[in-house]
KOLMAR-365245 format. One line per field, with one value per residue (C-alpha): x, y, z; residue in one letter. Coordinates in nm, 2 decimals. Layout:
<pts>
X [X,...] .
Y [Y,...] .
Z [Z,...] .
residu [a,...] .
</pts>
This chain:
<pts>
X [-7.58,-7.50,-7.49,-7.70,-7.76,-8.04,-8.11,-8.46,-8.67,-9.01,-9.17,-9.40,-9.11,-9.03,-9.32,-9.09,-8.83,-9.02,-8.89,-8.56,-8.38,-8.23,-8.37,-8.18,-8.40,-8.26,-8.38,-8.08,-8.26,-8.40,-8.58,-8.31,-8.05,-8.29,-8.37,-8.02,-7.91,-8.18,-8.08,-7.71,-7.77,-7.96,-8.32,-8.59,-8.73,-9.06,-9.14,-9.49,-9.67,-9.95,-10.06,-10.32,-10.06,-9.84,-10.11,-10.22,-9.87,-9.81,-10.10,-9.92,-9.58,-9.45,-9.41,-9.32,-9.14,-9.34,-9.10,-9.20,-9.31,-9.56,-9.51,-9.23,-9.47,-9.48,-9.80,-10.04,-9.97,-9.61,-9.33,-9.06,-8.98,-8.79,-8.46,-8.16,-7.95,-8.22,-8.23,-7.87,-7.89,-8.17,-8.10,-8.43,-8.31,-8.55,-8.85,-8.92,-8.93,-9.22,-9.10,-9.33,-9.22,-9.38,-9.22,-8.91,-9.08,-9.32,-9.01,-8.87,-9.18,-9.21,-8.86,-8.95,-9.20,-8.94,-8.73,-8.44,-8.47,-8.19,-8.16,-7.88,-7.78,-7.43,-7.35,-7.36,-7.33,-7.00,-7.10,-7.43,-7.24,-7.03,-7.32,-7.55,-7.26,-7.42,-7.72,-7.69,-7.96,-7.98,-8.21,-8.11,-8.41,-8.45,-8.74,-8.95,-8.96,-9.22,-9.21,-8.83,-8.54,-8.34,-7.96,-7.86,-8.05,-7.92,-7.58,-7.60,-7.78,-7.50,-7.21,-7.37,-7.43,-7.08,-6.91,-7.12,-7.01,-6.65,-6.70,-6.83,-7.20,-7.36,-7.57,-7.95,-8.01,-7.82,-7.99,-7.81,-7.48,-7.52,-7.62,-7.30,-7.08,-7.23,-7.20,-6.89,-6.64,-6.85,-6.84,-7.14,-7.12,-7.25,-7.60,-7.58,-7.75,-8.01,-8.39,-8.37,-8.08,-8.25,-8.56,-8.37,-8.19,-8.50,-8.68,-8.42,-8.30,-7.94,-7.84,-7.99,-7.81,-7.47,-7.55,-7.60,-7.29,-7.05,-7.12,-7.00,-6.92,-6.90,-7.11,-7.03,-7.39,-7.62,-7.99,-8.27,-8.64,-8.81,-9.18,-9.19,-8.89,-8.55,-8.29,-7.93,-7.85,-7.48,-7.20,-6.88,-6.54,-6.29,-6.11,-6.44,-6.45,-6.39,-6.45,-6.21,-6.31,-6.27,-6.02,-6.27,-6.54,-6.77,-6.60,-6.43,-6.21,-6.45,-6.52,-6.72,-6.98,-7.33] .
Y [15.45,15.76,15.71,15.97,16.04,16.27,16.39,16.45,16.46,16.36,16.03,16.15,16.20,15.83,15.80,15.96,15.71,15.37,15.24,15.24,15.38,15.24,15.43,15.50,15.60,15.84,15.95,15.99,16.12,15.85,15.59,15.45,15.47,15.26,15.01,14.96,14.92,14.66,14.46,14.49,14.34,14.04,14.16,14.13,14.47,14.58,14.93,15.04,15.38,15.38,15.26,15.04,14.88,14.82,14.65,14.44,14.31,14.25,14.03,13.80,13.80,13.62,13.87,14.17,14.48,14.80,15.08,15.43,15.78,16.01,16.39,16.29,16.11,15.73,15.60,15.43,15.06,15.08,14.94,15.20,15.52,15.54,15.53,15.36,15.40,15.21,14.95,14.89,14.83,14.57,14.19,14.06,14.02,13.73,13.99,14.12,14.49,14.69,15.05,15.35,15.71,16.04,16.01,15.79,15.45,15.56,15.63,15.29,15.12,15.30,15.21,14.86,14.91,15.03,14.82,14.85,15.01,15.06,15.23,15.47,15.66,15.78,15.43,15.27,15.55,15.42,15.06,15.18,15.41,15.13,14.89,15.11,15.16,14.85,15.06,15.32,15.55,15.63,15.85,15.93,16.05,16.23,16.20,16.50,16.62,16.89,16.99,17.02,16.85,16.84,16.91,16.56,16.40,16.65,16.57,16.19,16.21,16.46,16.22,15.92,16.14,16.28,15.95,15.84,16.16,16.09,15.75,15.92,15.96,16.27,16.50,16.48,16.84,17.15,17.11,16.78,16.93,17.22,16.99,16.79,17.09,17.25,16.93,16.74,16.84,16.88,16.67,16.51,16.74,17.02,16.90,16.91,17.27,17.17,17.14,16.76,16.77,17.05,16.85,16.56,16.81,16.97,16.64,16.49,16.22,16.34,15.98,15.93,16.24,16.11,15.77,15.93,16.16,15.91,15.61,15.73,15.46,15.18,14.92,14.72,14.58,14.71,14.69,14.66,14.59,14.28,14.21,14.50,14.35,14.53,14.27,14.26,14.29,14.22,14.27,14.43,14.36,14.64,14.50,14.57,14.92,15.08,15.44,15.61,15.72,16.09,16.21,16.46,16.39,16.27,15.93,15.83,15.51,15.22,14.96,14.66,14.65,14.76] .
Z [4.52,4.72,5.09,5.28,5.64,5.78,6.13,6.23,6.55,6.71,6.68,6.40,6.17,6.14,5.90,5.65,5.67,5.72,5.38,5.23,5.56,5.87,6.16,6.47,6.76,7.02,7.36,7.58,7.88,7.92,7.72,7.49,7.78,8.00,7.71,7.61,7.98,8.05,7.75,7.82,8.17,8.01,8.09,7.80,7.71,7.55,7.45,7.43,7.36,7.62,7.98,7.81,7.59,7.88,8.10,7.80,7.74,8.11,8.12,7.86,8.04,8.35,8.63,8.42,8.56,8.46,8.41,8.29,8.31,8.15,8.18,8.44,8.67,8.71,8.59,8.85,8.88,8.75,8.95,8.89,8.72,8.38,8.55,8.40,8.72,8.92,8.66,8.67,9.06,9.02,9.04,8.93,8.57,8.49,8.50,8.15,8.14,7.99,7.91,7.86,7.84,7.71,7.37,7.37,7.40,7.12,6.90,6.98,6.90,6.57,6.49,6.51,6.24,5.98,5.75,6.01,6.34,6.60,6.95,7.04,7.33,7.47,7.58,7.24,6.97,6.83,6.80,6.62,6.39,6.30,6.25,6.04,5.79,5.61,5.51,5.23,5.38,5.76,5.96,6.30,6.49,6.83,7.05,7.14,7.50,7.57,7.20,7.20,7.02,7.35,7.35,7.46,7.18,6.92,7.05,7.02,6.68,6.57,6.68,6.48,6.18,6.20,6.20,5.89,5.71,5.80,5.62,5.29,5.37,5.24,5.44,5.33,5.41,5.55,5.88,5.95,5.83,6.07,6.36,6.31,6.29,6.61,6.82,6.67,6.92,7.23,7.53,7.70,7.99,7.77,7.80,8.18,8.16,7.92,8.01,8.05,8.29,8.49,8.52,8.67,8.91,9.01,9.07,9.27,9.00,8.97,8.98,8.64,8.50,8.65,8.50,8.15,8.15,8.29,8.06,7.71,7.46,7.71,7.55,7.21,7.18,6.92,6.99,6.73,6.76,6.67,6.71,6.97,7.18,7.20,7.13,7.06,6.68,6.73,6.97,6.82,6.96,7.00,6.69,6.48,6.55,6.22,6.33,6.56,6.91,6.96,7.25,7.37,7.62,7.34,7.35,7.67,7.69,7.62,7.88,7.81,8.08,8.17] .
residu [m,q,r,t,v,v,v,d,c,f,p,e,s,i,q,l,y,r,e,g,y,a,v,v,a,v,d,v,i,r,a,t,t,s,a,v,t,a,v,a,l,g,r,r,c,f,a,v,s,s,p,e,a,a,f,a,l,a,a,k,l,d,n,p,l,l,v,g,e,l,g,g,d,m,p,e,g,f,d,m,n,n,s,p,s,m,l,a,r,r,t,d,l,a,r,p,m,i,l,l,s,s,s,g,s,k,l,i,e,a,a,g,q,c,e,a,g,y,l,a,c,f,r,d,y,v,a,v,a,n,y,v,l,r,h,p,k,v,a,v,i,g,a,r,s,r,g,e,f,r,e,e,d,q,m,c,c,a,w,i,a,g,r,l,l,a,e,g,y,q,s,a,n,p,q,t,a,n,l,v,e,h,w,h,n,v,s,a,s,a,c,a,s,g,h,s,a,q,y,l,k,d,s,g,q,t,e,d,l,d,f,v,l,t,r,i,n,d,l,r,a,v,c,t,v,r,d,g,e,v,v,v,a,t,s,e,s,s,e,d,q,t,l,p,v,p,a,t,g,a,g,a,r,p,i,v,s,a] .
</pts>
């Protein structure tokens, strides 16, 4: 069977890949980064698509931490914004996290309804690329932010797809090949001038931008979604890394920490 990889965007696109594909959900700024960070620290994490779903789930969990944003604003009744840097500083790891975001949490939730669904961000893209080699067809899907396929998500999707192409996968369409070609040798800092990064700067949330841009390929864990919960699928040792880490800013020296 020919192995193929496709890059797509927007949560709605996931409907095209529910069967026969491993789906990788990408929302670098900030949903998948927050979710992966929480799980890496040992916190339970659930992704939901609406405030109503968040509060319904909260009623079933013991002292949950409601984390999220809609249109950039923290919903009423939530505990904190969708901030990976703030999550990394918290010590209340026994509190399960319920994550809501404008589009990323919807994408994560939808990935959990596919045959195989994973999460990726800058922190774990190498481990995810290695892990999905077991699947003959892979769809790497970026989230929508204000109707745009943002630069940081294009970049992460392209890095994963490019690594699969290097292992013999074929691009499912010209758009995938072009995206890989555009971003394959670009450092993470290239997205610092994009719309998502500018929003974080304008809203005084530069700690999150720094968090995203300085933690590149530092986690070995691969996260999947099971019954609505983001959980660890596997954790690869450095010896298991079958794909090389580039010398550019796209893959800084790995460290195994959260």
